N, C-alpha and C positions, 0 to 999 in steps of 0.2 A: 504494500500500500504506500502511496505517496503521503508525506507529512501534510501537504496541503489538503488532501482528502480527509485525513484525520481531523485537522483543525476545522474544516468546514462542517463535518458531521458532529463534532462536539458543539460547535456554535448552534447548529440546528437542534441538537438534543436539549441544550440549555433553554432555547426558545420554547420548545414544546413543554418542558417542565414548568417554565414560567407561565405559559398560557393555561396549563391545567392546575396551577397553584400547588405544585409539588416542590417542597423545599429540601435543600441538600446541606450536608455539613460544610463548614467554611473551608476545610482543607481541599474539597473538591475543586475550588476555584484558585488554589495556589498556582503560581507560575513557576517555571524552572528557576527563575531568580529567587523567588520565595523559598524554594526547597534548599538553596545553598546555605540558608541560615538555620535549618532545622536539624536538631540533634537527636540524641537517643530517646528523648521524650516522645518521638514520633515513630518508634520502632514497631508499634502495633500496626500502623498503617503500612509500613514497608513489609513486615514479615507475614502479615495476613493477606497481602495483595489487595488492599482496599484501594478504591479509586477507579479511574477511567480504564476501560478495556474495550478496544475496538478490534474486530477481527473480520477478515474475509474468508476464514477457515481454509486458507491456502489456495483458493480458487482464482484469486486475482480479479474478482468482479464484484466489488463490495455492494454496489447498488442493487444487485440481483441476488447475491449470496453473501450475507454478512450480518453483523449485529453490533449494536452499541450498548455497552453495559457499564454500570457503576456498582462496584461492590461497596456497600455502605457499612456493613459489619460482618465479622467472620471470626471463627476460631482457627486453630491449626492443629491437625492430627499429631499426637505424640509430643506436643510442646506444652509443658505445664504452665508456661507464662500466659498462654492464650487458651483458657479452658472452655470458651464458649462452645456449646454443642450445636450452635445454630449459625445461619448466615442470612443476610438480606441483600438483595440486589434490586436495582431498578434498570429497566432495559427499554431501549427504543427499537421497536420492530417496525421498519418502514413498510409502506404499502407495497405489496408484491415482493418484498425482500425476504428471502428464504433462509432460515437456519436449518442446515441439512440434518438428515437422520442420524441420531446418536442416542445412547443411553448412558446411565451412570451405574457403576457396580455397587456403589455405597450410598449415594445421596438420594434422599426422598425430598421432593419439593412441591410446594404449592405455587402455581402460576396464576397470577391475578391480573385481569385487565383493569388498569387504573384509569383508562380514559382514552379518547380518540376513536380510532376505527375498531373493527371487529378483529379479534385474534383468531386465526384459523389454524388448524393442525390436523395431522394424520398420525396415528399410533399403530405400533405393532409390538407384540410381546416377543422378546428374543428367546431362543433356545439357550439354556444355560451352558450347554456343552459346546455347541458350534458358534454361539453368539450371533446367529443369523435370524432374521425376522421369520416368524411363523404365521400360519393362517388361522390361529386360534382366536376365538372371540375373546374380547377384553372386558373386564369389569373395572371401571374407574370411578372415583369419587368426584362429582361435579357439584360444587357448593354443598358438600356433605351428603349428597344423594347418590347411592350406588346406581351406576348407569352402565348398561351393556352396549358396547359398540363393536362394529365389525372391523377387522384389521384393514387399515388404509382408508377407512371412512373419514370424510371431512367433518370435523367438529368445529363449531363456531362459538367462541366465548365472547359475550358482549361486555361492555364496560360495567364494572362492579362485580362480575362473576369470576369464578376460579375453577381450576382443575388440579388434581393431585397426580404427579408422576412418581411412580415407585421405581426401585432399581430394576434394571433389565427391561424397562419399557422404552422402546425406540420412540422418539418423537421428532417431528418435523413441523415447523410452524412459520407463519407469515402474516402480514397485515392485509386487511381488506377494507376498502372504503375509507382509507386514510391511515396515517401513521398511528401506531399504538404505543401508549406508555404502559409497560408491563412490569409488575412486581414479581419478585421471587422470594419466598420465605422457605428456607430449607434447613436440613441438617448441614453440618460443617462442609464447606465447599473446598475442593482441591482441583482446580482446572488443569494442573500439570499432570495429574495421575488418575483422575476419575472421569474421563470422557472416553467413550468407545464409539467412534464414528463408523458408520457403515462403509463409507469411502474415506479412509483417512488421508488427509492432505496436510494438516498442520493447524493447531489451535491458535498459535500466536503468529502474527504476520511479520515478515521482513519489511523494513521501512526504508523507503527512498527519501532521503532528506532534501527535498526540493525547496523547503522554506523552514524557518525556525518554529519549534513547537510552542504552542500557546499554553498547553498543559502537558505534564508528563503522564504516560500510561503507567499502570500499576507494576509493570515490569522494568521501569526505567528510573526509579528513584535512586539518588546518590546515597552512598553509605554515610552514616553519621560520623 
Protein backbone atom coordinates (compact mmCIF):
# COMPACT_ATOMS: atom_id res chain seq x y z
CA UNK A 1 0.00 0.00 0.00
CA UNK A 2 1.12 3.56 -0.61
CA UNK A 3 1.45 5.82 2.42
CA UNK A 4 -0.73 8.37 0.64
CA UNK A 5 -3.47 5.72 0.42
CA UNK A 6 -3.15 5.02 4.14
CA UNK A 7 -3.29 8.74 5.01
CA UNK A 8 -6.35 9.23 2.80
CA UNK A 9 -8.27 6.34 4.32
CA UNK A 10 -7.40 7.33 7.88
CA UNK A 11 -8.79 10.81 7.14
CA UNK A 12 -11.96 9.27 5.71
CA UNK A 13 -12.31 6.97 8.74
CA UNK A 14 -11.99 9.89 11.16
CA UNK A 15 -14.62 11.79 9.18
CA UNK A 16 -17.06 8.85 9.32
CA UNK A 17 -16.57 8.46 13.07
CA UNK A 18 -17.13 12.18 13.60
CA UNK A 19 -20.30 12.02 11.51
CA UNK A 20 -21.62 9.08 13.55
CA UNK A 21 -20.46 10.64 16.85
CA UNK A 22 -18.04 7.84 17.73
CA UNK A 23 -15.25 9.16 19.95
CA UNK A 24 -11.71 7.74 20.17
CA UNK A 25 -8.89 7.86 22.75
CA UNK A 26 -6.55 10.83 22.39
CA UNK A 27 -3.56 8.68 21.43
CA UNK A 28 -5.30 7.65 18.21
CA UNK A 29 -4.65 11.18 16.96
CA UNK A 30 -0.95 11.35 17.91
CA UNK A 31 1.41 12.18 15.06
CA UNK A 32 4.83 10.59 14.42
CA UNK A 33 6.33 13.70 16.03
CA UNK A 34 4.16 13.19 19.13
CA UNK A 35 5.40 9.60 19.43
CA UNK A 36 9.02 10.73 19.68
CA UNK A 37 8.31 12.07 23.16
CA UNK A 38 6.41 9.03 24.46
CA UNK A 39 8.16 6.79 26.94
CA UNK A 40 7.56 3.51 28.79
CA UNK A 41 4.24 4.83 30.09
CA UNK A 42 2.85 4.04 26.62
CA UNK A 43 4.09 0.43 26.49
CA UNK A 44 0.56 -0.98 26.68
CA UNK A 45 -0.29 0.80 23.42
CA UNK A 46 2.89 -0.55 21.80
CA UNK A 47 2.88 -4.08 23.19
CA UNK A 48 -0.83 -4.80 22.71
CA UNK A 49 -0.87 -3.39 19.15
CA UNK A 50 -3.41 -0.68 19.90
CA UNK A 51 -4.13 1.93 17.26
CA UNK A 52 -4.45 2.22 13.49
CA UNK A 53 -4.27 -0.92 11.37
CA UNK A 54 -4.96 -0.70 7.63
CA UNK A 55 -4.54 -3.75 5.44
CA UNK A 56 -5.08 -4.86 1.86
CA UNK A 57 -4.57 -8.48 3.00
CA UNK A 58 -1.71 -8.76 0.51
CA UNK A 59 -3.93 -8.34 -2.56
CA UNK A 60 -2.71 -4.86 -3.52
CA UNK A 61 -6.25 -3.59 -4.15
CA UNK A 62 -7.34 -1.85 -0.95
CA UNK A 63 -10.54 -0.22 -2.23
CA UNK A 64 -11.90 -3.65 -3.22
CA UNK A 65 -10.12 -5.97 -0.75
CA UNK A 66 -9.13 -4.24 2.45
CA UNK A 67 -10.09 -3.00 5.89
CA UNK A 68 -9.44 -0.05 8.23
CA UNK A 69 -9.27 -0.93 11.93
CA UNK A 70 -8.42 0.70 15.23
CA UNK A 71 -7.72 -1.56 18.19
CA UNK A 72 -8.92 0.44 21.19
CA UNK A 73 -8.19 -2.01 24.00
CA UNK A 74 -6.58 -5.45 24.14
CA UNK A 75 -4.64 -7.87 26.32
CA UNK A 76 -1.67 -10.01 25.36
CA UNK A 77 -1.55 -13.81 25.59
CA UNK A 78 1.04 -15.05 28.07
CA UNK A 79 2.09 -11.59 29.27
CA UNK A 80 1.13 -10.91 32.88
CA UNK A 81 1.51 -7.16 32.43
CA UNK A 82 -1.55 -7.09 30.17
CA UNK A 83 -4.06 -9.58 31.61
CA UNK A 84 -7.17 -8.22 29.88
CA UNK A 85 -9.07 -11.24 28.49
CA UNK A 86 -10.91 -9.01 26.01
CA UNK A 87 -10.39 -6.76 23.00
CA UNK A 88 -12.35 -3.94 21.38
CA UNK A 89 -11.90 -2.67 17.84
CA UNK A 90 -13.70 -0.20 15.61
CA UNK A 91 -13.56 -0.82 11.87
CA UNK A 92 -14.53 0.98 8.69
CA UNK A 93 -15.91 -1.44 6.12
CA UNK A 94 -16.29 0.52 2.91
CA UNK A 95 -19.15 -0.06 0.50
CA UNK A 96 -18.33 -3.15 -1.61
CA UNK A 97 -14.92 -3.49 0.10
CA UNK A 98 -14.36 -7.15 0.97
CA UNK A 99 -12.57 -8.65 3.95
CA UNK A 100 -11.69 -12.10 2.55
CA UNK A 101 -12.58 -15.49 4.02
CA UNK A 102 -10.78 -16.26 7.28
CA UNK A 103 -11.35 -17.70 10.73
CA UNK A 104 -9.66 -17.57 14.13
CA UNK A 105 -8.42 -20.62 16.02
CA UNK A 106 -8.90 -18.97 19.42
CA UNK A 107 -10.88 -15.75 19.24
CA UNK A 108 -14.63 -15.43 19.74
CA UNK A 109 -16.00 -12.06 18.63
CA UNK A 110 -19.19 -10.07 18.48
CA UNK A 111 -19.42 -7.97 15.31
CA UNK A 112 -21.70 -4.94 15.73
CA UNK A 113 -22.93 -2.59 13.03
CA UNK A 114 -22.47 0.82 14.69
CA UNK A 115 -23.94 2.84 11.83
CA UNK A 116 -23.81 3.74 8.16
CA UNK A 117 -24.64 1.09 5.58
CA UNK A 118 -25.62 -2.56 5.91
CA UNK A 119 -22.89 -5.03 6.92
CA UNK A 120 -23.13 -8.10 4.66
CA UNK A 121 -21.36 -11.41 5.19
CA UNK A 122 -21.07 -15.03 4.19
CA UNK A 123 -20.15 -17.80 6.62
CA UNK A 124 -18.82 -21.35 6.41
CA UNK A 125 -17.83 -23.74 9.20
CA UNK A 126 -14.30 -25.10 8.79
CA UNK A 127 -13.37 -28.73 9.14
CA UNK A 128 -11.06 -28.85 12.16
CA UNK A 129 -8.63 -31.27 10.53
CA UNK A 130 -8.38 -29.92 6.97
CA UNK A 131 -9.34 -26.32 7.88
CA UNK A 132 -11.34 -26.13 4.66
CA UNK A 133 -14.90 -24.77 4.45
CA UNK A 134 -17.68 -27.36 4.76
CA UNK A 135 -21.25 -27.48 3.48
CA UNK A 136 -22.69 -27.96 6.96
CA UNK A 137 -25.57 -25.79 8.13
CA UNK A 138 -24.43 -23.19 10.67
CA UNK A 139 -26.08 -22.06 13.89
CA UNK A 140 -25.06 -18.52 14.84
CA UNK A 141 -26.17 -16.02 17.47
CA UNK A 142 -27.65 -12.86 15.93
CA UNK A 143 -28.46 -10.38 18.70
CA UNK A 144 -28.66 -13.30 21.12
CA UNK A 145 -31.10 -15.27 18.97
CA UNK A 146 -29.99 -18.70 17.71
CA UNK A 147 -30.28 -18.57 13.94
CA UNK A 148 -29.64 -21.29 11.36
CA UNK A 149 -28.05 -20.23 8.09
CA UNK A 150 -26.83 -22.11 5.04
CA UNK A 151 -23.12 -22.08 4.21
CA UNK A 152 -22.38 -19.19 1.87
CA UNK A 153 -25.77 -17.58 2.46
CA UNK A 154 -25.65 -13.77 2.51
CA UNK A 155 -26.51 -12.38 5.95
CA UNK A 156 -27.30 -8.68 6.37
CA UNK A 157 -26.66 -6.91 9.67
CA UNK A 158 -28.35 -3.53 9.94
CA UNK A 159 -27.12 -0.66 12.17
CA UNK A 160 -27.53 -1.50 15.84
CA UNK A 161 -27.53 -5.26 15.26
CA UNK A 162 -24.78 -7.83 15.84
CA UNK A 163 -23.59 -11.36 15.16
CA UNK A 164 -21.21 -13.68 17.01
CA UNK A 165 -18.29 -15.42 15.27
CA UNK A 166 -16.88 -18.48 17.04
CA UNK A 167 -13.52 -20.17 16.39
CA UNK A 168 -13.27 -22.08 13.09
CA UNK A 169 -16.11 -20.08 11.54
CA UNK A 170 -14.96 -18.71 8.19
CA UNK A 171 -16.32 -15.21 7.58
CA UNK A 172 -16.21 -12.84 4.63
CA UNK A 173 -17.84 -9.41 4.85
CA UNK A 174 -18.40 -6.13 3.01
CA UNK A 175 -20.51 -2.96 3.15
CA UNK A 176 -23.73 -2.40 1.22
CA UNK A 177 -25.58 0.89 0.73
CA UNK A 178 -22.73 2.95 2.16
CA UNK A 179 -19.65 2.65 4.33
CA UNK A 180 -20.19 0.86 7.66
CA UNK A 181 -18.77 1.66 11.07
CA UNK A 182 -18.36 -1.77 12.66
CA UNK A 183 -17.49 -2.62 16.25
CA UNK A 184 -15.75 -5.75 17.41
CA UNK A 185 -15.88 -6.96 21.01
CA UNK A 186 -13.89 -10.15 21.45
CA UNK A 187 -11.61 -12.28 23.53
CA UNK A 188 -7.95 -11.23 23.42
CA UNK A 189 -6.81 -10.51 19.87
CA UNK A 190 -3.54 -11.63 18.24
CA UNK A 191 -3.48 -10.70 14.56
CA UNK A 192 0.06 -12.05 14.19
CA UNK A 193 -0.89 -15.63 15.13
CA UNK A 194 -4.68 -16.13 15.16
CA UNK A 195 -5.83 -15.59 11.58
CA UNK A 196 -6.37 -18.44 9.14
CA UNK A 197 -7.08 -17.03 5.67
CA UNK A 198 -8.57 -19.35 3.07
CA UNK A 199 -6.19 -17.79 0.53
CA UNK A 200 -3.20 -16.57 2.57
CA UNK A 201 -1.56 -13.47 1.15
CA UNK A 202 -0.40 -11.46 4.14
CA UNK A 203 -2.12 -9.77 7.07
CA UNK A 204 0.09 -6.67 7.26
CA UNK A 205 0.94 -4.65 4.14
CA UNK A 206 4.28 -3.57 2.77
CA UNK A 207 4.23 0.22 2.56
CA UNK A 208 5.51 2.42 -0.25
CA UNK A 209 6.58 5.70 1.33
CA UNK A 210 5.34 8.20 -1.26
CA UNK A 211 4.55 10.83 1.40
CA UNK A 212 5.05 11.36 5.12
CA UNK A 213 2.76 9.46 7.52
CA UNK A 214 0.13 11.49 9.34
CA UNK A 215 -0.33 8.75 11.95
CA UNK A 216 1.69 5.63 12.72
CA UNK A 217 0.19 2.18 12.31
CA UNK A 218 0.17 -0.17 15.30
CA UNK A 219 3.20 -1.99 13.85
CA UNK A 220 5.29 1.19 13.49
CA UNK A 221 5.67 2.68 16.98
CA UNK A 222 9.21 3.66 18.04
CA UNK A 223 10.64 1.97 21.12
CA UNK A 224 10.63 3.96 24.33
